[in-house]
N, C-alpha and C positions, 0 to 999 in steps of 0.2 A: 361325400363320405357316407357310407351306412352307418346307421345308427342301431345298434343291437341290443334288444332287451332280452337278455337271457334266451337266446335262441330264435327270437322274432327279428327279422331284417326289416328295418324301417326305411324302405326304399324312397318314402316319400318326405324323408327328412335332409335338408342340405342347408349350407351356410347361404346366407342372405345375398352374398357376393354373387351367387350363381342365378340370382332372381332376375327376370325381364326388368325391363324399366317399366313398363305397363303391364298390368294382369287384370284379370275379371272373374269374380268369383259369385256364388249365391250368398255364402256367409263370409265374413271375415271377422275372425276372433283376434283380439289384441290381448295377449298374456298366454303364454303356455304353462300355466301354474296348475295349482290344486282343482280348480274349477274348469281352467280352459282345456285342459288335456281330456277329460271325460266329456265335456260338451264337444269338442270337435270330433271326437271319435264317434260319437252318437249321430250328430248331423250329417257326417260324411257317408253314412248308410245310404242316403236318399238324395243328398246335395253336393255340391263341389265347395270345398271348405279351405280358406287359407286361415293358418295359424302361425301368427307372429310372436316370436320369442326373443326377447332382448339378450337372454344368455346363451351359453353353449348347451352342450349335451352332457348329461349326468352320466352317460355309459362309458365305462373304463376310468372314471374319477374317484380315485380312493378317497377323496376328501367327502364325496357323497355316500359312495356305496359302503364304506366299511364303519360300522358303529364306533369304532375305537377312534375314529378322525373326527367326531363330532365337535370337540372343541378346538381343534385345529381348523375347521372350517369357519367357524365363527371368528377365530382369530386371524383369518386370511383378509388382508385388507389391499390385495392386489387388484389390479382391474380386470383380472381374470377370475377373480374368485366367484364361488356360486352363492356367496353372502356378501350384501352391501350393506356396511353398518351406517348406521345413522342415530344421532343422539336427539331426544327429544326436546324441547324448550322447557322441560321439566327437570333434565339432568341426567336422565336415566338412559343407558346405551342400549341399542336395539339393534336389530338387523332385519333387513327384507331380502328375499330371494332374488336371485338373478341366474336361473338354469332351468332349462325345461323340466317340470314337474314341480316347480315353484316351491312353496314352504314345506313340501314334503320331503324335499331334498335335503334341509338342513335343521329341522327340527328333532324332537327326542324320540319321535317315532310312536308316542302312544295312540291307540287307535280306539274309539269309543265313540256310540251314536248319541244323538241328542235324545232328551225324553220325550215320550208321546205328547205330554203337555205343551212340551215347545214346538213340536211338530204342527199340533192343533192351534197354538196360538198364532204361528207365523200364517197359517192358511194352506199349508201344504195337506196333500191327501195322504192318509196314514198307509194305506196300502201300496200306493206308488213308491213311497218314500222307502218302505220297507224293500221292495224289489229293486230300488237304485242302490241301496246300501248293500244288497247281496251281491249285485253286479259290480261293486267295487271290491268287496270282500273276497269274490274268488280269485282275485288277482295279487291283493297288496296285504291282506291281514294275516295275521298269524296268533296262535296262542303260545306265549313265552314261558318258559320254564324257569321258576324261581329260584334264585340262590338263598342262601342261609340269611342273609341280612334283608332282602326282600321278603321273605316268609317272616321274619320275626316283625317286621313293619306291619304286615298284615294281621297277625296275632296281636300285636300291640295296639292296634288300631280297634280291634275287637274289645280287648280289656279296657279301652279308654271310652267305651261307649258307643262307638259307630257301628251299630248293628242293623240286621244280621249280616252273617257272613254269606254274600251271593255268589262265591266262587267264581270260576272264570264266565265272563259275558260281556259282550259288546253291548249291551243296553244299559241305559243309564237309570240305575237303581238306587235308592237311598240304603245306604249301608256301607259296607266293605266289600270289594270285589278286585278280582284280577281282570285287567282290559285287555285289549289285544294289542298287538304291536305290528308296525310295518316292517320290522328287523326278523328275519327267518331265523333258524336255530343255529346258523353259521355266523350269525351278526352281520347279514347282507341286508342292506336297505332296498325296500321295494318301494316306489314312488307314482305319484300321479302320471308320470310319463310311461309307466307299465302300462296304463289302460289304453294307450294308444294302439296297443295290439287288436284291441276290438275295432280299430278303423277299417274302413273300405280304401285300401291304399289307393284307388283310382279316384276316390272322393276327396283326398286330403293332400294338401301342401303344407310342410310345415319347414318355417324359414327361421335359423338360429341366426343370433346376433343381429337381429333386426329391430332397430331402434325407432318406434313410430314417433313422430313428431308432432302430429296432429289429426284428426279427422276433418274431413272436408264435408261442407255442407251447401246444399242448393238453397239460397236465401232470395226473398223480394218477392213483388207482387202482392205483398199482403198475405202470404201464406205462411204457414209452420214451416221452420226450417226441416230439411230432409238429408240426413245423412247419407253420402252416395260413395265416400271413399276414403282411403287414408294415405297419408304420405310417409314414408319410412326411410332410414339409411342403413346400409350396410357397414361393416367393419372398416372398410376402406373409404367411407364418406360418401359413397356414391347415393344419390336420391331414387326412389323408386314410388311409383304409385301403383296402388290397388283400387278397383272400383269394383263397385257390384254390378253385377248384371242385370240386365232389365227384368223388373218384376216387382210387383208391389209388396210381396212378402219378404223379399230379401233384405238382410241386415247386416250392420255392423254391432258386434258385440263385445263390450269392454271386460275384458276379466283379468285385468292387470293388478288386481289387489288393493287393499286398503289404503296404500300410498298411491300408487300408480293410477287408479282408474280416476279418483276426483282430481289429481295433479293432471292427468290427459284432457279431462272434461274442460278444466281451466284453460290449457294451454289452447284449445279449440275454440275459445270463445263462449264456453257455456258454464256459468258461474257467477259470482257476485260482480256486479257492472263496475263498481269503483275500484275494486281489487283489481279486476283485469285491465282497466284503463291505466292504471297505475304503472303497469308493463308494457303499455302501448298493443295490447292483443285487441282486436277487432271482435267486438262483442256480436254474438251470435243470439244469445239469449240470457237475460238477466236471472239467475237462479241464485238466490243468496244462500239455499241450504247446501249448495255443493260445498264439501269440506268441514261440514259441521257435524255434530254428533260423534266425534271422534273418542273413541274409548280404548282403553288397554288394561285388561284384567292385571291387578297389581298382584304380584309374589313377594313373599316374605318367607325366609327359610332360616333355620337354625342348624348349624355344623355341630355334629356328634361325633367326635373323637373315639375311636374304637381300640380295646386293648387285642382284639383278636383280628385275623385276618377277614377282609371283606371282598366280596366280588366286586367287579366294576359292572355296574348296572344302569340304564336310564329308567324313565317312568314306566312302572308295570302293575303296581297296585295303586287304588285309590279309595279313599274314605269320604264317601258322598255324605255331608253332614246335613241335620235338619234347618241349621241357622245361616246357610247360603256361603259356605266355605268348603274347598274341596283340598284334600289333605295327599300328598303324595311324596316320593323319595327317590333320591339318586345317590347310588353308592360309589365307593373308589376314586381314584383322582386321576388316573394315569389314560384318559380318552384319546390322547395324543400318540399313542404308541400300540400298534395293533397286535404286538405280540405279547404285550404284558397285561393280561386279562385279570390278574389279581394283586391288589395292594400288598406286595411281599414285605416281610419285617427284616429281611436279611441285610447285611451290611452294604449290599449294593455296589463295591468297590470295583475298580477295573475302568476299561475304556468304554464299556460297552452299557454303561449305565443309562437307563431310558431318561427321556425328559420328563421333569417335573412339573404338575401342576395342580391346580384345585378346579379343575373342570372350569364350568362357565363363571367361576367366582375368581378366575385368575387373572394375573394381569396381561397374559397373552391374549385376552379377549377383548382388551381395551378398557375393563372395568378397573380402573386404577384411581381410586377416591382418595388415598392417602397423599396423592401426589397433585399441587395445584393444576388446574385445568391447562394452562399454557404451558406447563412444563411435561405433559403427558406426550412427549415425543416417542418416537421407536427404541431412541437410546435407552430412555428411562424405563420404557416396558422391558428391553432387554437387560436393563441391571436388576430390575425387580424379579425377572425370571431366573437370573444367575443366583440372586441371593435365595430363592426358592430352592434351586438344586442343592445348595449346601445345607438345607435343612435335614434332621433326622427323618428316617423314613417312617417312624411313628406318627409324625406330623400329618401324613398323607393317608392315614388309615381312617376311614370313617365314611360318614355320609352326611347329605342334606335331607332333612325331612322339611317339605314346604307346605305352605298354604296359599292355595289362589283364591281371591274372591271372585263369587259368581256375578255375572252382570257385565260390568259394573255399572253403578249409580252415576258415578262420576263422568262427566264427558268434557271433552275439549273441541279443537278445531285445528284444520290444517289451511297452510297458506302458502303460495308460491315464493320461492327465493329468487329466482330468475326464469328465463324462458327456455333452459335448457333441460329436456325430459330426463336426461341422464342424472341429473342432481337432484338430491334428496330435497322434498318440500320442508318446509318448517311446521313441525305437528308438534301442539300441545295436547296432553292427556288430562291434566288436571286429578292427578293421582290424589285421592282421599280427600277430595274437595266435599263429596257428600259425606255426611256422618255414619251412614248406614254401612260404606266401605269400610269405614274405620272399625266400626262395631265389629263386623265379620271377620276383620283382620284379627281383632284381640281375642274373639272366640276362638279361631283357628288355630292362634299360637296356644292357646290354653290346652287345647286337645293334644298339640305336639309335647307340650310337656307332660302330658299323661301317658303318652306314648314312650316317651324317654325313661320315665320312671315305671313303667310297667315291667312286670317278671319276663315277659316274652322277648324284652328288648334288653336284659341285664347282660346277655353275653356281649353285647355291643356298645357298651358304656362304661365308663370310670366312675366307680361309687363315690369317689371324693369329688367329682366334679358337679357342681351346684347348678341348676338353671341359671341363676344370675352369671356364673362363670361362662357358662355356653352362650348366653346373649351378649355378654360382653367382647369374648372372642369372635363371634360372628359379625358384630357392629365393627370389628376392626378390618374385617374383610373388604378389598376394593370393589364393591359390587355397584356403584354409581358415583356420580359427581356431586352429590350432596354433601354438606356439612355434617359432622356428627355432635351429638350433646352428649353432657355428663351423665345424664339420667335416663340413657337407653335401656339399662338392665332392670331399672326400677320402674318405667313406665312403658309398657306394651304399646300403647299408642305412639308415644316418642320413636319407639322401636320400630313400629310400622313404617312411620314417615320416614326416619332415616335410612333405613336398608331397604326401600323399595326397589324392585326389580321387576322386569319385564319376564314373562314365559312365552313371549311372541304371539300372543293370542289378539293383538289388536284389531279392530275393526271400524266400521262406520265411514262418513264421508260422502256416500250415496245411498242413503237409507231409503228404505221401503217407506212409502206414504209422504216422504220430503222430497226426493229427488227421481225416485222411481216409483211405478205403480204395482201393483200385486203381482203383475206378470213382467216385472222388471225392465218395463219399458221406460224411458229416459222421459220424464214429463216436460211437454211443451215441444217437444221434437218428433220427427216421425224416422223410423227405420234405423233406431238406435236402442240398445239395451245395455243394462251392465248387470253381470252374473259372476258375483264373488262375493269375499267376507265383507266388501265396503258397506254392501246392502243391509248388513246385520244390524238390528238394533241391540241385541246382547249376545255374547259367545255362547253357542250351543253345548250343552253340557260341559262336562271337565275340560275338554280338549276338542277343539273345533274341525281338525283336518278331515276326519270322516264325514261330517256333515257339508262340508264345502265340497269334497269330491262328489258326495251325492247329490248336490245341487247341481251341479254340472251335467251329471247325467238324467237326473230329475228333469230338469228344464230342456234339455235336448230332447228328451223323449215327448214332452209336452208340446214343445214346437213343432216336431214332426206331425204329432197326432192332428194339431190344430190345421197344419197346412193340408194334412190328408183329407180332413173333414171339409175344409173349403173347396178343395179340387173336386171331391165328389158333388158338393152342392152346385157347384158351376157346370158340373156336366149333366147335371139333372135339368138344368134351366134350359 
């Protein structure tokens, strides 16, 4: 089957059932996601590359391509869904991607770079990252057109003191700005998979529904373990092996994400020795830091009902504060219906009434905190969704203004549940365990209160709704599996803890300096790197996808240049 990216035929992409039992490549990349796609496209220019993706293609899948299906995608828990739901040990519901293009296929689409300070702190070259960002932006980044609600949010942030007004920019600048979007003017999503158009077709094979079981190592003789291949299974359960061609520079690169990369290292025998032995996994390298440093930027939001019509929008405007909180917003509710782009106030009677939901706060996405955990069955969710369909249209007019904590300072860990790579590992993020995160949340909510009270936002608020009422209303929404407290509207600290959600920016588990070196080589073994969000010590900028895509391109170019330099040196000797 050909994969078509808006006029580009991906003749190199096929289902893993068509793969040979044994194959050989210069580079084997595990994970065709936000980093893996640009990395594979870049390396394919000079080398033979195998890109293994456990999910299917995003092309022709309306769940991915259509902005209005954003919520439906997160709500889809079928085996073929591009989003695989997991619940952290903290009780917060989350999703991980399972599709070519990775997280860029299931997120809210906001595109913004990391700050120059972040880039320099990490140790990346500023000029080279700029070139890599532009390489990405030429394909997937667009200038969004703001509707009335988003425009009011932009002006309200300025009134609240989040200045200056930086207009439209991809750059991370203190103040209020309009960022980029991977949704075009027609609401069609462009993903990291689109970056494969840069690939040399003869240089890359992309295998879909290829589930990698483990990395193969050569061990023994007192030498460092050397990665030399992978074992993967296709959708029919057939086993395949892919090996590295002979050559000391050839490598396996994990780009399976913040959950998948540390999980696969452990399944392959690289991780905490006692933990691996408890699952009878043969130890290759005792590396206690694998799975450590897991972090998820906590998000909290306030729902603001509107007396006026509200456009359906995802993240377009952001307020970048001086105190470490980012303010964003999403309006409208009916993201599950592609033809219903405005929250209308009409009666909506008749047989063709569109489905009703509160977007990512809906029971359809599994965030059903008002029902005990063991009762959160598909039937219970269906009953809750049916009850929502009976609500007055006015209940669905409005939007959520949210704040996301930068960093964060709170961290946790990841552990295996079993030896099945398709199952989610157990992950704990320890939201708000560090007091600095809680302080930033409270400060962010205070800014949101100012925006709601601003003159610019008056059109979209009811004058008789107090902030306390809005907090109480939001606290009743089914956003996580945590118990509620009676003082949510009186204590912003308690509100932060009780209503914490994910914004899908989790990272860590294979951090630079702990699991990989500055060149993303896994410490203690050879011929193995990790290049993805699992290596990050903090989330870059307000939203990480631009930087993770950039990282794939940046490291691909760097690896190519290093090999070219080495080959020239060898020729001179």
